[in-house]
Structure formats: C-alpha cells, structure tokens
C-alpha positions as CSV (number, residue, x, y, z in Angstrom):
1,M,-49.1,-29.2,28.7
2,A,-47.7,-25.7,28.6
3,I,-49.8,-23.0,27.0
4,P,-47.9,-20.8,24.5
5,S,-47.4,-17.2,25.6
6,P,-49.2,-14.4,23.7
7,T,-45.9,-13.1,22.5
8,L,-45.0,-16.5,21.0
9,I,-48.4,-16.7,19.3
10,Y,-48.0,-13.1,18.0
11,N,-44.6,-13.8,16.5
12,G,-45.6,-17.1,15.0
13,L,-48.6,-15.7,13.3
14,A,-46.6,-12.8,12.0
15,G,-44.0,-15.1,10.5
16,A,-46.6,-17.3,9.0
17,C,-48.4,-14.3,7.3
18,L,-45.1,-13.0,6.1
19,L,-44.1,-16.3,4.5
20,L,-47.6,-16.6,3.0
21,G,-47.4,-13.2,1.5
22,L,-43.9,-13.8,0.1
23,G,-45.0,-17.2,-1.3
24,L,-48.1,-15.7,-3.0
25,V,-46.2,-12.8,-4.5
26,A,-43.4,-15.1,-5.7
27,A,-45.9,-17.6,-7.2
28,A,-47.7,-14.8,-9.0
29,W,-44.5,-13.3,-10.4
30,R,-43.0,-16.6,-11.6
31,R,-46.1,-17.6,-13.6
32,P,-45.3,-17.9,-17.3
33,S,-48.3,-15.7,-18.3
34,R,-47.6,-12.0,-17.8
35,R,-51.3,-11.1,-18.0
36,Q,-52.5,-9.4,-14.8
37,R,-49.2,-10.0,-13.1
38,G,-49.4,-6.8,-11.1
39,L,-52.9,-7.5,-9.9
40,R,-52.0,-11.1,-8.9
41,T,-49.0,-9.8,-7.0
42,L,-51.1,-7.1,-5.2
43,A,-53.9,-9.7,-4.4
44,G,-51.3,-12.1,-2.8
45,A,-49.9,-9.3,-0.7
46,L,-53.4,-8.1,0.3
47,A,-54.5,-11.6,1.3
48,A,-51.6,-12.1,3.7
49,A,-52.0,-8.6,5.1
50,A,-55.7,-9.0,5.6
51,L,-55.3,-12.3,7.4
52,W,-52.9,-10.7,9.8
53,L,-55.1,-7.6,10.4
54,A,-58.2,-9.9,11.0
55,A,-56.3,-11.5,13.9
56,Y,-54.8,-8.3,15.2
57,P,-56.9,-5.4,13.9
58,P,-55.5,-1.9,14.3
59,R,-57.0,0.5,16.9
60,R,-58.6,3.9,16.3
61,A,-59.7,6.8,18.4
62,V,-63.5,7.3,18.7
63,P,-65.4,9.8,20.8
64,A,-67.0,8.5,24.0
65,A,-68.6,9.9,27.1
66,R,-66.6,8.2,29.9
67,A,-69.1,9.2,32.6
68,E,-72.1,7.9,30.8
69,A,-73.4,4.4,29.8
70,I,-76.3,3.1,27.8
71,V,-78.5,0.3,29.2
72,L,-80.8,-1.6,26.8
73,T,-84.0,-3.2,28.1
74,P,-86.6,-5.2,26.1
75,G,-88.6,-3.2,23.7
76,Y,-86.0,-0.5,22.8
77,Q,-85.9,1.0,19.3
78,P,-82.6,0.6,17.3
79,D,-83.1,4.1,15.8
80,T,-83.2,5.6,19.3
81,L,-80.0,3.8,20.2
82,A,-78.3,5.0,17.0
83,Q,-79.3,8.6,17.6
84,L,-78.0,8.4,21.2
85,R,-74.7,6.9,20.2
86,R,-74.2,9.7,17.7
87,Q,-74.9,12.2,20.5
88,L,-72.7,10.6,23.1
89,G,-70.1,9.1,20.9
90,A,-69.7,5.7,19.3
91,G,-67.4,4.6,22.0
92,T,-70.0,5.0,24.8
93,P,-70.4,1.5,26.5
94,V,-73.7,-0.3,25.8
95,W,-75.1,-2.9,28.2
96,R,-77.9,-5.4,27.7
97,Y,-80.2,-5.9,30.7
98,A,-83.0,-8.4,31.4
99,G,-82.3,-10.4,28.2
100,A,-82.7,-7.5,25.8
101,P,-81.1,-8.0,22.4
102,G,-78.3,-5.6,21.4
103,P,-75.9,-4.7,18.7
104,A,-72.4,-6.1,18.3
105,G,-70.2,-5.1,21.2
106,A,-73.1,-4.7,23.7
107,R,-72.2,-6.6,26.9
108,P,-74.7,-8.5,29.0
109,L,-75.6,-7.0,32.4
110,G,-76.9,-9.4,35.1
111,S,-77.0,-6.8,38.0
112,L,-77.0,-3.1,38.0
113,L,-74.5,-3.2,40.8
114,A,-71.9,-4.3,38.3
115,L,-72.1,-0.8,36.6
116,A,-70.8,1.1,39.6
117,E,-68.2,-1.6,40.3
118,Q,-66.8,-1.9,36.7
119,R,-67.0,1.8,35.9
120,P,-66.2,4.0,38.9
121,A,-66.2,7.2,36.8
122,L,-69.9,6.6,35.7
123,R,-72.3,9.5,36.5
124,R,-75.3,9.0,34.3
125,V,-77.1,6.0,32.9
126,H,-79.3,6.2,29.8
127,V,-82.1,3.6,29.8
128,L,-83.8,2.6,26.6
129,G,-86.8,0.3,26.1
130,Q,-89.4,-0.6,28.7
131,G,-87.3,0.6,31.6
132,L,-85.8,-0.8,34.8
133,P,-87.8,-2.5,37.5
134,A,-88.7,-0.2,40.4
135,A,-87.0,-2.7,42.9
136,A,-83.7,-2.6,40.9
137,L,-83.3,1.2,40.8
138,P,-81.8,1.5,44.3
139,Q,-78.9,-0.7,43.0
140,L,-77.7,2.3,40.9
141,G,-76.9,4.3,44.1
142,A,-76.5,8.0,43.4
143,L,-76.2,7.6,39.6
144,A,-78.5,9.8,37.5
145,V,-81.0,7.9,35.4
146,Q,-82.3,9.3,32.1
147,T,-85.1,7.3,30.5
148,H,-85.8,7.6,26.8
149,V,-89.3,7.3,25.6
150,A,-90.4,3.7,24.7
151,P,-93.1,2.9,22.2
152,A,-96.6,3.5,23.4
153,F,-97.9,0.5,25.3
154,L,-100.8,-1.5,23.8
155,G,-103.0,-3.9,25.7
156,F,-104.5,-3.8,29.2
157,A,-102.9,-0.7,30.8
158,T,-104.6,-1.0,34.2
159,A,-107.1,-3.3,35.9
160,T,-108.6,-3.7,39.4
161,W,-110.8,-6.4,40.9
162,P,-111.3,-7.8,44.5
163,Q,-109.1,-10.7,45.4
164,L,-111.9,-12.3,47.5
165,V,-115.6,-12.5,46.4
166,R,-118.3,-14.4,48.3
167,L,-121.0,-16.3,46.7
168,G,-123.9,-14.1,45.9
169,E,-121.7,-11.0,45.5
170,P,-120.8,-9.7,42.0
171,L,-117.3,-9.5,40.7
172,L,-116.4,-6.2,39.2
173,V,-113.4,-5.8,36.9
174,E,-112.5,-2.3,36.0
175,G,-109.6,-0.9,34.0
176,T,-108.3,0.8,30.9
177,A,-107.3,-0.7,27.6
178,A,-104.9,0.8,25.0
179,T,-105.5,-0.2,21.4
180,P,-104.2,0.9,18.1
181,A,-106.1,3.7,16.5
182,G,-108.4,3.0,13.5
183,A,-110.9,0.5,14.8
184,P,-112.9,-0.1,18.1
185,A,-112.2,-3.1,20.2
186,W,-114.1,-5.3,22.6
187,V,-113.1,-6.3,26.1
188,S,-114.7,-9.5,27.5
189,L,-114.5,-11.5,30.7
190,R,-114.3,-15.2,30.4
191,A,-115.2,-17.3,33.4
192,D,-116.1,-20.9,33.9
193,G,-115.3,-21.7,30.2
194,A,-117.5,-19.1,28.6
195,G,-117.7,-15.3,28.0
196,R,-119.8,-13.7,30.7
197,D,-119.7,-10.0,30.0
198,S,-118.2,-7.7,27.3
199,V,-118.0,-4.0,26.6
200,R,-116.9,-2.0,23.6
201,V,-114.0,0.4,23.9
202,P,-113.4,3.2,21.3
203,A,-110.5,3.2,18.8
204,G,-107.3,4.1,20.6
205,G,-108.6,2.5,23.9
206,G,-110.5,3.6,26.9
207,P,-112.0,2.5,30.3
208,F,-114.0,-0.7,30.7
209,R,-116.2,-2.2,33.5
210,L,-117.3,-5.8,33.5
211,R,-119.6,-7.7,35.9
212,Y,-120.1,-11.3,36.7
213,Q,-121.5,-13.3,39.7
214,P,-119.5,-16.4,40.4
215,K,-121.4,-19.6,40.7
216,A,-119.1,-21.9,42.7
217,A,-116.7,-21.5,45.6
218,G,-113.0,-22.1,45.2
219,L,-109.9,-20.7,43.6
220,A,-110.7,-19.4,40.2
221,R,-108.7,-18.1,37.3
222,Y,-110.8,-16.0,34.9
223,Q,-109.5,-14.2,31.9
224,L,-109.7,-10.8,30.3
225,V,-109.7,-10.8,26.5
226,L,-109.2,-7.8,24.3
227,R,-110.4,-8.3,20.7
228,Q,-109.9,-6.0,17.7
229,A,-111.0,-6.8,14.2
230,G,-112.3,-10.1,15.3
231,H,-109.0,-11.4,16.7
232,A,-108.0,-11.9,20.3
233,A,-105.0,-9.5,20.4
234,W,-104.4,-9.6,24.2
235,A,-105.4,-11.8,27.1
236,E,-104.6,-11.5,30.8
237,P,-105.4,-13.7,33.8
238,V,-107.9,-12.6,36.5
239,P,-107.3,-14.8,39.6
240,L,-109.6,-14.5,42.6
241,E,-110.9,-16.6,45.5
242,V,-114.6,-17.3,45.6
243,A,-115.6,-18.0,49.2
244,A,-118.8,-19.4,50.6
245,A,-121.3,-16.8,51.6
246,L,-121.5,-15.7,55.2
247,H,-125.0,-15.7,56.7
248,P,-124.7,-14.4,60.3
249,P,-127.9,-14.5,62.4
250,V,-130.2,-11.5,62.4
251,L,-132.6,-10.1,65.0
252,L,-135.6,-8.2,63.6
253,L,-137.4,-5.8,65.9
254,S,-140.7,-4.2,64.7
255,A,-142.9,-2.0,66.7
256,A,-146.0,-3.2,64.7
257,P,-146.7,-5.8,62.0
258,S,-145.6,-4.7,58.6
259,F,-145.0,-6.1,55.2
260,E,-141.5,-4.7,55.2
261,F,-140.3,-7.0,58.0
262,K,-142.4,-9.9,56.8
263,F,-140.7,-9.9,53.4
264,L,-137.3,-9.3,54.9
265,K,-137.8,-12.3,57.3
266,N,-138.7,-14.6,54.5
267,H,-135.8,-13.3,52.3
268,L,-133.2,-13.8,55.1
269,A,-134.5,-17.2,56.1
270,G,-134.3,-18.5,52.5
271,Q,-130.5,-17.7,52.2
272,P,-130.5,-19.7,54.7
273,R,-129.9,-17.5,57.8
274,A,-130.9,-17.8,61.4
275,V,-133.6,-15.1,61.9
276,A,-135.5,-14.1,65.1
277,V,-138.5,-11.7,64.9
278,R,-140.1,-9.7,67.7
279,T,-143.2,-7.8,66.6
280,G,-145.3,-5.5,68.8
281,V,-148.9,-6.4,68.7
282,S,-150.3,-4.0,71.4
283,R,-148.9,-2.2,74.4
284,G,-146.9,-4.6,76.4
285,L,-147.7,-7.6,74.1
286,T,-145.3,-8.9,71.5
287,Q,-145.2,-11.8,69.0
288,T,-142.1,-13.8,68.3
289,E,-141.0,-16.0,65.5
290,F,-137.9,-18.1,64.9
291,L,-136.5,-19.5,61.7
292,N,-133.5,-21.8,61.3
293,Q,-132.9,-21.6,65.1
294,P,-134.5,-22.7,68.3
295,A,-136.9,-20.5,70.2
296,Q,-135.7,-18.3,73.0
297,A,-136.9,-15.3,75.1
298,L,-137.0,-12.1,73.2
299,D,-139.0,-9.9,75.6
300,R,-136.0,-7.9,76.7
301,L,-132.7,-7.0,75.0
302,T,-129.9,-8.2,77.2
303,P,-126.2,-8.6,76.5
304,A,-126.6,-12.4,76.5
305,L,-129.4,-12.2,73.9
306,L,-127.5,-9.7,71.7
307,A,-124.4,-11.8,71.8
308,R,-126.3,-14.5,69.8
309,Y,-126.8,-12.2,66.8
310,A,-124.6,-10.2,64.4
311,V,-127.1,-7.6,63.2
312,V,-130.2,-6.1,64.7
313,V,-132.7,-4.6,62.2
314,A,-135.2,-2.3,63.9
315,D,-137.6,0.5,63.1
316,A,-137.7,3.9,64.8
317,G,-140.7,2.9,67.0
318,T,-138.8,0.0,68.5
319,L,-135.8,2.1,69.5
320,A,-138.1,4.7,71.0
321,S,-139.7,2.1,73.2
322,L,-136.5,0.6,74.6
323,S,-135.9,0.9,78.3
324,A,-132.7,2.4,79.6
325,A,-131.2,-1.0,80.3
326,E,-132.0,-2.3,76.8
327,S,-130.6,0.9,75.2
328,Q,-127.4,0.4,77.3
329,A,-127.1,-3.2,76.3
330,L,-127.5,-2.3,72.6
331,R,-124.9,0.5,72.8
332,G,-122.4,-1.8,74.7
333,A,-122.7,-4.5,72.1
334,L,-122.1,-2.0,69.3
335,Q,-119.1,-0.4,71.0
336,A,-117.5,-3.8,71.6
337,G,-117.8,-4.7,67.9
338,H,-120.1,-7.7,68.6
339,L,-123.1,-6.3,66.8
340,G,-124.3,-4.0,64.0
341,L,-127.5,-2.0,63.8
342,V,-129.7,-1.2,60.8
343,L,-132.4,1.4,61.6
344,L,-135.3,1.9,59.3
345,A,-136.3,5.5,59.7
346,D,-139.0,7.7,58.4
347,A,-139.4,11.5,58.0
348,A,-139.5,12.1,61.8
349,P,-136.4,12.8,63.8
350,L,-134.6,9.7,65.0
351,P,-135.4,8.5,68.6
352,A,-133.1,9.7,71.4
353,A,-131.9,6.1,72.0
354,T,-130.4,5.9,68.5
355,P,-126.6,5.4,68.7
356,A,-124.7,8.3,67.0
357,R,-128.0,10.1,66.6
358,A,-126.3,13.5,66.2
359,D,-124.6,12.5,62.9
360,F,-127.8,11.1,61.3
361,A,-129.9,14.3,60.7
362,V,-133.2,13.4,58.9
363,V,-134.4,16.0,56.4
364,P,-138.1,15.7,55.3
365,R,-138.8,15.9,51.5
366,P,-141.8,17.4,49.8
367,A,-143.6,15.2,47.2
368,A,-142.6,12.1,49.2
369,A,-145.0,9.9,47.2
370,V,-143.3,10.4,43.9
371,P,-140.9,7.5,43.2
372,Q,-137.2,8.6,42.9
373,L,-134.3,6.9,41.2
374,L,-131.9,5.1,43.7
375,T,-128.3,4.2,43.0
376,W,-125.7,2.2,44.7
377,P,-122.6,0.3,43.6
378,D,-123.3,-3.2,42.1
379,A,-127.0,-2.4,41.7
380,P,-128.2,-4.9,39.1
381,A,-130.9,-2.6,37.6
382,A,-132.4,0.8,37.9
383,V,-134.9,1.0,40.8
384,R,-137.2,3.7,42.1
385,A,-138.9,4.2,45.5
386,P,-140.7,7.1,47.2
387,L,-138.4,9.1,49.5
388,P,-140.1,10.7,52.5
389,A,-136.8,12.1,53.7
390,T,-133.0,12.2,53.1
391,L,-130.0,12.2,55.4
392,R,-127.9,15.3,55.8
393,P,-124.3,14.6,54.5
394,G,-121.6,14.6,57.1
395,T,-117.9,13.7,57.3
396,A,-118.6,10.9,59.7
397,L,-121.1,9.2,57.3
398,Q,-120.3,6.7,54.6
399,P,-122.8,6.7,51.8
400,L,-124.4,3.4,51.0
401,V,-127.4,4.3,48.8
402,Q,-128.1,7.6,47.1
403,G,-131.1,9.3,45.6
404,P,-131.5,12.1,43.1
405,G,-128.7,14.7,43.1
406,A,-126.5,12.3,45.1
407,A,-128.8,12.8,48.2
408,L,-128.1,10.3,51.0
409,V,-130.9,7.9,51.7
410,A,-128.8,5.2,53.4
411,A,-125.5,5.7,55.2
412,K,-123.2,4.1,57.7
413,R,-121.3,5.4,60.7
414,R,-118.8,3.7,62.9
415,F,-119.8,3.5,66.5
416,G,-117.0,2.2,68.7
417,L,-115.9,-1.1,67.1
418,G,-119.4,-1.6,65.5
419,A,-121.4,0.2,62.9
420,V,-124.8,1.9,62.7
421,V,-126.7,2.0,59.4
422,V,-129.7,4.3,58.9
423,S,-132.0,4.0,55.9
424,V,-134.9,6.2,54.9
425,V,-136.0,4.1,51.9
426,P,-139.5,2.8,52.7
427,E,-141.5,-0.2,51.5
428,T,-138.7,-2.1,49.7
429,F,-140.9,-5.1,49.7
430,R,-142.7,-3.6,46.7
431,W,-139.5,-4.5,44.6
432,A,-140.1,-8.1,45.4
433,L,-143.8,-7.9,44.5
434,Q,-142.8,-6.4,41.1
435,G,-140.4,-9.2,40.4
436,Q,-137.2,-7.3,41.1
437,D,-135.8,-9.9,43.4
438,A,-132.2,-9.2,42.4
439,V,-132.6,-5.5,43.3
440,Y,-134.3,-6.4,46.6
441,A,-131.5,-8.8,47.5
442,S,-128.7,-6.4,46.4
443,F,-130.2,-3.6,48.5
444,W,-130.4,-5.6,51.7
445,N,-127.1,-7.4,51.2
446,R,-125.5,-3.9,51.0
447,L,-127.1,-2.7,54.2
448,L,-126.5,-5.9,56.2
449,A,-122.9,-6.3,55.0
450,A,-122.2,-2.7,56.0
451,A,-123.5,-3.4,59.5
452,T,-122.1,-6.9,60.1
453,P,-119.1,-6.8,62.3
454,A,-115.9,-8.3,61.1
455,A,-115.3,-11.9,62.3
456,P,-112.4,-12.1,64.7
457,T,-109.3,-13.8,63.2
458,A,-106.2,-15.0,65.0
459,A,-104.0,-14.0,62.0
460,T,-104.4,-12.2,58.7
461,W,-102.2,-12.4,55.6
462,R,-102.0,-10.1,52.7
463,V,-99.7,-9.6,49.7
464,A,-97.9,-6.3,49.9
465,T,-96.5,-6.6,46.3
466,A,-99.0,-5.1,43.8
467,W,-98.4,-7.6,41.0
468,P,-96.4,-10.6,42.3
469,K,-94.6,-12.4,39.5
470,A,-92.5,-15.5,39.2
471,Q,-88.7,-15.1,39.9
472,E,-89.3,-11.8,41.6
473,A,-89.5,-10.8,45.2
474,T,-93.0,-11.0,46.7
475,V,-93.6,-9.3,50.1
476,L,-96.1,-11.0,52.4
477,Q,-97.4,-9.3,55.4
478,L,-98.9,-10.9,58.5
479,E,-101.0,-9.3,61.2
480,T,-101.3,-11.3,64.4
481,G,-101.5,-10.7,68.1
482,A,-98.5,-12.8,69.1
483,F,-95.3,-13.4,67.1
484,P,-95.4,-17.0,65.7
485,T,-93.2,-19.5,67.6
486,A,-92.7,-21.5,64.3
487,P,-92.2,-19.9,60.9
488,P,-95.1,-20.3,58.5
489,T,-94.6,-22.2,55.2
490,V,-95.6,-21.5,51.6
491,H,-95.9,-23.9,48.7
492,A,-97.3,-23.9,45.2
493,L,-100.6,-25.7,44.9
494,A,-99.6,-27.2,41.6
495,G,-96.9,-29.1,43.4
496,G,-93.5,-28.5,44.9
497,P,-91.7,-28.3,48.3
498,S,-92.9,-26.2,51.2
499,V,-90.6,-23.2,51.9
500,A,-90.3,-21.7,55.4
501,L,-91.0,-17.9,55.6
502,P,-88.7,-16.1,57.9
503,L,-90.6,-13.3,59.5
504,R,-89.3,-9.8,60.4
505,Q,-91.3,-8.1,63.1
506,D,-92.0,-4.4,62.7
507,P,-90.5,-2.6,65.8
508,R,-93.1,0.2,65.6
509,L,-96.1,-2.1,65.1
510,P,-95.3,-5.4,66.8
511,E,-98.5,-7.0,65.5
512,W,-97.1,-6.6,61.9
513,S,-94.5,-8.9,60.4
514,T,-93.2,-9.3,56.8
515,A,-91.6,-12.0,54.9
516,V,-90.0,-12.0,51.4
517,F,-90.8,-15.0,49.1
518,W,-89.3,-15.7,45.7
519,P,-91.8,-17.8,43.8
520,A,-90.3,-20.2,41.3
521,A,-93.3,-20.5,39.0
522,A,-96.6,-18.8,38.2
523,G,-99.9,-20.1,39.7
524,W,-101.7,-20.4,43.0
525,H,-99.6,-20.6,46.2
526,Q,-100.8,-21.2,49.8
527,V,-99.4,-20.0,53.1
528,Q,-99.9,-22.3,56.1
529,G,-99.6,-20.8,59.6
530,P,-99.4,-19.6,62.1
531,G,-101.6,-22.3,63.7
532,K,-104.4,-23.3,61.4
533,T,-104.4,-20.1,59.4
534,S,-104.4,-20.6,55.6
535,F,-104.0,-18.0,52.9
536,A,-104.0,-18.4,49.1
537,F,-102.5,-15.9,46.6
538,Y,-101.7,-16.0,42.9
539,V,-98.3,-15.4,41.3
540,F,-98.4,-14.1,37.7
541,G,-96.1,-15.1,34.9
542,P,-93.3,-12.9,33.7
543,D,-95.3,-11.8,30.6
544,D,-98.6,-11.2,32.4
545,W,-99.9,-7.7,33.0
546,Q,-97.1,-5.8,31.4
547,G,-99.2,-2.6,31.4
548,P,-99.2,-2.0,35.2
549,A,-95.6,-3.1,35.4
550,A,-94.7,-0.5,32.7
551,R,-96.6,2.1,34.7
552,Q,-94.8,1.2,37.9
553,R,-91.4,1.5,36.1
554,Q,-92.4,5.0,34.7
555,L,-93.5,6.3,38.1
556,A,-90.4,4.9,39.8
557,A,-88.1,6.5,37.2
558,A,-89.9,9.8,37.4
559,Q,-89.7,9.8,41.2
560,R,-86.0,9.1,41.1
561,A,-85.4,11.8,38.5
562,N,-87.3,14.4,40.7
563,A,-85.5,13.3,43.9
564,A,-81.9,12.9,42.5
565,P,-79.8,16.0,41.9
566,A,-79.1,16.9,38.3
567,A,-75.9,15.4,36.9
568,A,-73.3,17.7,35.6
569,P,-73.0,17.7,31.8
570,T,-70.2,15.5,30.6
571,T,-67.8,16.2,27.7
572,A,-67.0,13.7,25.0
573,N,-63.5,12.2,25.3
574,E,-61.7,9.8,23.0
575,V,-61.2,6.1,23.6
576,R,-59.3,3.7,21.4
577,E,-61.0,0.7,20.1
578,S,-60.2,-1.9,17.4
579,W,-61.5,-1.7,13.9
580,P,-64.1,-4.5,13.1
581,A,-62.2,-7.7,12.3
582,G,-64.9,-8.7,9.9
583,W,-63.8,-6.0,7.5
584,F,-60.3,-7.4,7.1
585,F,-61.6,-11.0,6.9
586,C,-63.8,-10.0,4.0
587,L,-60.8,-8.4,2.3
588,F,-58.9,-11.6,2.7
589,L,-61.8,-13.6,1.1
590,L,-61.9,-11.1,-1.8
591,A,-58.2,-11.3,-2.5
592,A,-58.0,-15.1,-2.1
593,G,-61.1,-15.5,-4.3
594,Y,-59.6,-13.4,-7.0
595,L,-56.4,-15.5,-7.1
596,W,-58.4,-18.7,-7.3
597,L,-60.7,-17.4,-10.0
598,E,-57.9,-15.8,-12.1
599,E,-56.0,-19.1,-12.2
600,K,-59.1,-21.0,-13.4
601,L,-59.7,-18.5,-16.2
C-alpha cells in the first residue's frame, strides 16, 4: 500500500480545515437567533485555524548558543537548568543522560560519543546533576566540560575496610558520613544478623570508626547503617572475605628459663601452632620442648632446621651466643624470605649477630620501672608496661608499637626478602596474669604477623576498579610468573554461566596481566584460574555507595578542567523552532467548547 506524500497530507489537511472553518462560520451566520452571532462566527474561524496550527505550528526565532549543549544527569535541579537556559538561550539543546528526567524537548543521550557526531560545532558541554562517570569523560574528546554544583551529598561519603580478614583479626571500618544539620546521627555495623558496634556522629556529619571480630570463615556481607532521629536513613553493604587463621610454626630460642617464653609457648600452642623451644640451662647445656610437632634436634641452627619454621623468636643472649655458622644460616634464611625474626631486646646494645643491627639503635630510658602507656593499631584496650629503652626512629624502620610521645618500642625492618622485628617491651606475660588476654594476644599477633614471610603463590588476583558495580566495566589484574595457557573464567556465585577472561599482558611488566569484565548483576563473583587459583570479589549494585562514586566524578571533572585548555566564549545566535503545539490545541478546545455551550444555552 502506497504511503501518501507529505505534500498530499499537507494539502488535504489544509483543505479540510478550510472547509471546517467555512462550515462553522456559515452555520453560525445562518442561525435564526442573532444573539452573539459575531462571537459564534469568530469562534468557528478560530477553531478551524487552531486545529491547523496544532498540526503545523508556526516557527519563531529564539536565542541559542550553537557551540554549547546542556547534559542532564540524575539529581539535577530544575531551577539551575532554567537559569542556565536563560543565560545561554532557550534554544540551546538539552540532553538526558543515564536515565535522568528532563523537560519537554530534552533528547535522550545513550553515549557521549553521539554529541560530537551529531553536533560538530560543539565546543562546551554543561553538566548538571551528579555528573558524568570518570570512565565516560574521555568520550567527549577535546570538548570543554563545565560542571554545575549539585546538591550536597547526604549519606556515607567515604569508607574503607580490608577485603580479607583472617579469623582472630579485627575488622576495622572507617569513613565519613554526611547528614542533615540539626540532629546527631548514629553509624552502626551490622554483622551476622545483629548490630556489633556503633558510634555517634555530630549534626552535619563527621568521621566514624567501627570494630568487629568475625566469628566464622567464609564470604560475608555486613552492613553499615546510618540512623538519624531513630530512623535508618541510609544503609550500605560491607562485603569481605573471612579466611581461616594462619598458624605457621615458630621456633623459640631463650638463653635462660623465663616466664616470658613460657607464657608465649603456651599461648602459641593453644592457637594451635607448632612450637619448638630451646632454652639454655647452663653453659653448653640446653633443654628442648616440642608442642604440636614431633621432636627433632635443636642443638644447632642449620638451614635445614630453619626451613621447618616461619618465625624465630629469640632474646639478645641467644643471638650473642650463636656461632658464625649459625649466624650465617639465620641471615641466609632471612634474606631468602623463608624466615622472619623477632628479637626481644633490653636496654643493652643489640648483639653484633643481629641482622640489620645498624638500623636498630637502642636508647636506654631513665625511670624504666614506671609503667608507660603503649599504643598500636587494633589494640583492644589501654595497656601499660615498664620501658627500659626505646628504639631510635629511622627511615628504614616501620613502627609496630609506640610508647609515650610516639616513641618506638617495637619496629620492623626488611632484611632481604624477610623481616626483622625488634621489641624492647619486657615482661608481657604480666598482661596475661592480670587477665588482659586479648591485649596479650593482640600484641604478639602483631609482632608475629609482621615477621611472618608471605606464603608463595603461583598467581595473585586483585580488583583494580575501586568500586566495581553491575553493568560497568571492572578491571581485574593478575600477577603470575608465566602467562596462562588457557584463559581464566569468572562466574557469579548466585548462579549463571562462566565467562572467559581474555588477558592482556603488560609489555613493561610481563608478570602483570589485566582483563576487563562486565558483571551483569550485583553480588559475589569468583575467578577460576590459572590452574587451581581461586579468587572471590564483590560487585556492588548501581545504587550502592553513591558517595565515593560522586567523589570520583568530582575529581575526574576537576582534573579534566585543569588539564583541558579554556574554551573560547561563545556568542548567542538565533535558531528557529516551532511554537508549542499544545497552545493551539488548547485554543481549539476553547473555541469548540464555546460553540457547544452557546448552542445548549
């Protein structure tokens, strides 16, 4: 069937409107009653004319900046849009991006590339609302981007927490909350079906820090809740992996019997952990003890013996009595990254056999018997201990435990591929005698974790995207010695097909490879490969954690504005656009309604 041409439709509608107008005028003129004849005739003519103008409205000239465009994103303010259109001209094109609502005439924009393609003369883009994603800004090419201030964000602005926590270690969630002024708010951490910790933030918002120790291993999804005036105003997911605790074997070397090593032996054996103890009884005579492992010879430190342990805990007297061969074996294991050393020092200078001795300068303290306050991250409670000495700070030292005035009392230094930890805190067993078991465990876990060498892995994955979200590109990074022969796969743990991950090897660092993955839904995902390597990561929903996303958009826009050259000011030109057809249709309804009502009366 042939489609009528536009000209034929135009002529047909014009003829129909003309006949309608003549008919209405004639009918109004021929009515016997002369009352309101003029108004009836005018209404008939207006009805026909309005119907024609509604179909083909006239055009008018309006000011418009041809080199500029307005892009609306979710959260924009209509008043800001109205003010900007008055400034640039009512004819400036308006686009709706990312599902943002818009006024009549605003066109949807699926990709920013369409702006440059459809409007080659475009030089500047005005962005209203929450802003453009950082990954989408390069699509604008050399166009200048001017962002207009969005309403102040309310909710969780920032938050950080470790993605992996082992059993026995505390989970720390830190961040900043932004709340309306007028009343304080409470931030709480919900885990395992109940609230575990909470903190009060002042009116208008502020920082928060929450702590909880997970009870079971597995993939967990905790929740941060922000309450104000008794109502849960905002909630965000806190996903993390809780892994089983690592308890590598420890070798304890004591020059003489002491309560310090006795309590430490019992504490480590109860974790449970394989522990071997060599204690000097008299010159040339030692006593050995083994827990959670078979007995073996401990009379001499050899590479074969040290290879069975991950950490050696020794006092200064033991290191001073080592032979040259034993000292060399200890240094070799440390440099190879097979061993870590924890040295319990006193106020005397460290023995000459101490690895990295030059960086650990011991400074004696007066009034050593007076207990001093000790601090370290994740300390469960305030604790005091006498300090006979401190360690001189140095650029090579990493602080582990600090005393009054931020004085170093326990520090770590890399030695080859291993680590050396020196502590001058004496008699920590007294904490256990005083019932401060959590403090005692936290202190020693910190020292041993700092000295424990990293377990060798064939491949390591990490998520390079800060806040991976569904329907957005997620960059995964793989570190491996050899490029995989078969591509790894990824799948959603909630169900779904496995997707191959094509890897792109970094030409500068061949051990690094990256892959881009587009998750279809929120939730936990798992990567399999290469080999038996497995890695789990969480994908957030589109509405999760809008605060960090807004911050990323602001930083990306600011960096682009600083890097891009300033766009030349544009002058307002005129463009022709049609009058709103709704106005003429309303005129038609008024005229036709008058004719109908006048006849009934």
